[in-house]
C-alpha positions in Angstrom: -22.4 -13.1 -0.9 -20.8 -11.0 1.9 -21.9 -10.1 5.4 -22.5 -6.5 4.3 -25.6 -4.9 2.9 -26.8 -1.5 2.0 -27.9 -0.9 5.6 -24.5 -1.5 7.1 -23.5 1.7 9.0 -20.1 3.1 9.7 -20.6 2.2 13.3 -21.3 -1.4 12.3 -18.2 -1.5 10.1 -16.1 0.0 12.9 -17.3 -2.6 15.4 -16.7 -5.4 12.8 -13.1 -4.1 12.2 -12.2 -3.8 15.8 -13.5 -7.3 16.6 -11.7 -8.8 13.6 -8.5 -7.1 14.7 -8.7 -8.9 18.0 -9.8 -12.2 16.5 -7.3 -12.3 13.6 -4.2 -11.1 15.5 -1.6 -13.8 15.0 -3.3 -15.3 11.9 -1.4 -15.8 8.7 -1.8 -12.9 6.2 -3.5 -15.2 3.7 -6.2 -16.0 6.3 -6.7 -12.4 7.0 -7.1 -11.6 3.3 -9.5 -14.6 2.9 -11.6 -13.3 5.7 -11.6 -9.8 4.0 -12.7 -11.3 0.7 -15.6 -13.2 2.3 -16.7 -10.2 4.3 -16.4 -7.4 1.8 -16.4 -8.9 -1.7 -16.3 -6.2 -4.3 -16.1 -3.6 -1.5 -12.5 -4.6 -0.9 -9.5 -3.0 -2.6 -5.8 -3.4 -2.2 -3.6 -0.3 -2.5 -0.1 -1.1 -3.7 2.9 0.9 -4.8 4.5 -2.3 -6.2 7.1 -2.0 -3.4 5.0 -4.4 -1.4 5.1 -7.3 -3.9 4.4 -10.0 -1.2 1.0 -8.3 -0.5 -0.1 -8.4 -4.1 1.1 -12.0 -4.5 -0.9 -13.0 -1.4 -4.0 -11.0 -2.4 -4.1 -12.6 -5.8 -4.1 -16.1 -4.1 -6.5 -15.3 -1.3 -9.0 -13.1 -3.1 -8.8 -14.0 -6.9 -9.8 -11.0 -9.1 -9.4 -8.5 -6.2 -9.2 -4.9 -7.2 -5.7 -3.4 -6.8 -5.2 0.4 -7.1 -1.8 1.7 -8.2 -1.1 5.4 -7.8 0.9 6.5 -10.9 2.6 9.6 -9.6 4.5 10.3 -12.8 7.7 9.8 -10.9 8.0 6.0 -10.5 11.1 4.1 -11.5 10.8 2.1 -14.7 11.3 -1.0 -12.7 8.3 -0.2 -10.5 6.1 0.2 -13.6 7.4 -3.1 -15.0 6.5 -4.8 -11.7 3.0 -3.3 -11.9 2.6 -4.7 -15.4 3.8 -8.1 -14.4 1.2 -8.4 -11.6 -1.5 -7.0 -13.9 -0.7 -9.5 -16.7 0.3 -12.7 -14.9 -1.6 -12.8 -11.6 -5.3 -12.9 -10.7 -5.9 -9.3 -9.8 -7.9 -6.5 -11.4 -5.5 -3.5 -11.6 -6.7 0.1 -11.6 -4.1 2.8 -12.2 -5.1 6.1 -10.7 -3.5 9.3 -11.9 -3.1 12.7 -10.3 -5.3 15.5 -11.5 -2.4 17.2 -13.1 0.6 15.9 -15.1 4.1 16.5 -14.0 4.4 19.1 -16.7 1.3 20.9 -15.5 2.5 20.8 -11.9 5.9 22.2 -13.0 4.2 25.1 -14.8 2.1 25.9 -11.8 4.5 25.3 -8.9 7.9 25.3 -10.6 10.2 22.3 -11.4 11.2 19.8 -8.8 8.5 20.6 -6.3 9.4 17.4 -4.6 12.7 18.9 -3.5 11.3 22.2 -2.3 8.0 21.1 -0.8 7.7 17.3 -0.7 4.6 17.4 1.4 2.7 19.4 -1.2 4.0 17.1 -4.0 2.9 14.0 -2.1 -0.5 15.6 -1.3 -1.2 16.2 -5.0 0.4 13.1 -6.5 -0.4 10.5 -3.9 -2.9 11.5 -1.2 -5.6 13.1 -3.4 -5.5 10.2 -6.0 -5.8 7.7 -3.2 -8.9 9.4 -1.8 -10.5 9.1 -5.3 -9.3 5.6 -5.7 -10.7 4.4 -2.4 -14.0 6.2 -2.6 -16.1 3.3 -4.0 -14.9 0.8 -1.4 -15.7 -0.1 2.2 -12.4 -1.7 3.1 -8.8 -1.3 1.9 -5.6 -3.3 2.3 -2.1 -2.0 2.7 1.3 -3.7 3.0 2.4 -1.8 6.1 4.4 -3.7 8.8 5.0 -2.7 12.4 8.7 -2.9 12.0 8.7 -0.5 9.0 8.9 2.7 11.1 8.4 4.0 14.6 5.1 5.5 13.4 3.7 2.1 12.5 4.5 0.0 15.6 0.9 0.0 16.8 -0.9 -0.8 13.6 -3.5 -3.6 13.8 -4.1 -6.4 11.3 -7.6 -5.1 10.9 -8.7 -1.7 12.2 -10.7 1.4 11.5 -9.6 4.2 9.3 -11.1 7.2 11.2 -10.1 9.7 8.5 -11.9 7.8 5.7 -14.6 5.9 7.6 -13.4 2.7 6.1 -12.0 -0.6 7.4 -8.3 -0.8 7.0 -6.4 -4.1 6.8 -2.7 -4.5 7.4 -2.3 -8.3 7.0 1.5 -8.2 7.0 1.6 -6.0 10.2 3.2 -8.6 12.4 5.7 -10.0 9.9 9.4 -9.2 10.2 11.7 -8.8 7.3 12.9 -12.4 7.9 9.3 -13.5 7.6 8.9 -11.6 4.3 12.2 -13.0 3.0 11.3 -16.6 3.9 7.9 -16.2 2.2 9.5 -14.7 -0.9 11.9 -17.7 -1.2 9.2 -20.3 -0.5 6.6 -18.9 -2.8 9.0 -17.6 -5.5 7.5 -14.1 -5.3 8.4 -11.8 -8.2 10.1 -8.8 -6.7 10.7 -5.3 -8.0 14.2 -5.5 -9.6 15.3 -2.5 -7.5 15.5 -4.8 -4.5 18.7 -6.3 -6.0 20.2 -2.8 -6.2 19.7 -2.1 -2.5 16.3 -0.4 -2.5 14.7 -1.6 0.7 11.7 0.8 0.6 10.6 1.9 -2.8 8.8 5.2 -3.6 9.1 7.9 -6.3 12.5 8.0 -8.1 13.5 11.6 -7.1 12.8 10.9 -3.4 14.2 7.4 -3.0 17.8 6.0 -2.8 19.4 2.7 -2.1 20.4 2.0 1.5 23.6 0.6 2.8 23.8 -2.8 4.6 22.6 -2.3 8.2 21.0 1.0 7.4 17.4 1.5 8.4 15.2 0.3 5.5 13.4 3.6 5.2 16.5 5.7 5.4 16.4 5.9 1.6 13.0 7.7 1.5 13.3 11.5 1.5 16.9 11.2 2.6 18.3 14.3 4.2 14.9 15.6 5.3 12.8 15.2 8.3 10.0 13.7 6.2 9.2 10.1 7.0 5.7 9.5 5.6 4.0 10.5 2.3 0.7 11.1 4.1 -1.3 8.1 2.8 -1.4 6.6 6.3 -1.6 9.7 8.5 
C-alpha cells in the first residue's frame, strides 16, 4: 500500500516532493529511500550507471526488489557490465537493461564512426537521454546517485524534488554526502565497487569518453576530457 492512487495529480506529486525535500533534508540516505519505497511502491525506480554502487547497495537494502534501470549504451567498460551483473545476481533488486533504439553499428552507418568524438551531445542524446525517457515512462518517481559536490551544476540539488522536465518526483538521497561520507560507508558496509575505481576512475561513464584522474584532480575531470562538455543531458 502506498500513499498514491490513480487520482494523484502532478500538482499533488510536486507538493509532496517539495514537502519531503524539506522534511528529509539531513536524513540518512537509507531513510530517504525507505520513505520513497513506502510512498511510491512499484512506481519507484532507481537509475544507475553502475558508477554509483553505493546507491544500488542502499536501494537493495531499503526497498527490497526495487526496479533499477541500467542504460546499456553499447560503449560501457567491461568492468561496468560486470558490476551490473553482480548487483543483478547477488542483491535484492529487479534490474532492467534499457538499450538505445539503434546499435553502435547502425549509428556508425548513419552518422559515421566515433560520433562521440565529433558530436558527443548527439551521441549522448541517442544512447542515454532517449533510452532514459523510455525507461522512466512507467514510473512516478526516480532515484539518482547525484551528489552536490559532484559538480558546480549540482550544488543546489535537493534530496527530494520535482523533475519539471518529466513531471516526476526526483530523489537524490546521496545529495549531501561528501566523498569522505561515501568512502566511510563503502568501508563499513563492504560495498562492492566497480573495479575501475582501483585504476583511478573517479567518475565512470562510457569507455571512449572517460579516463582515469590524477590524485587531487577534480573527480569529473575524466569525463569528456579536453572538451567543454560536463553533463550527458540526463539531469539537465
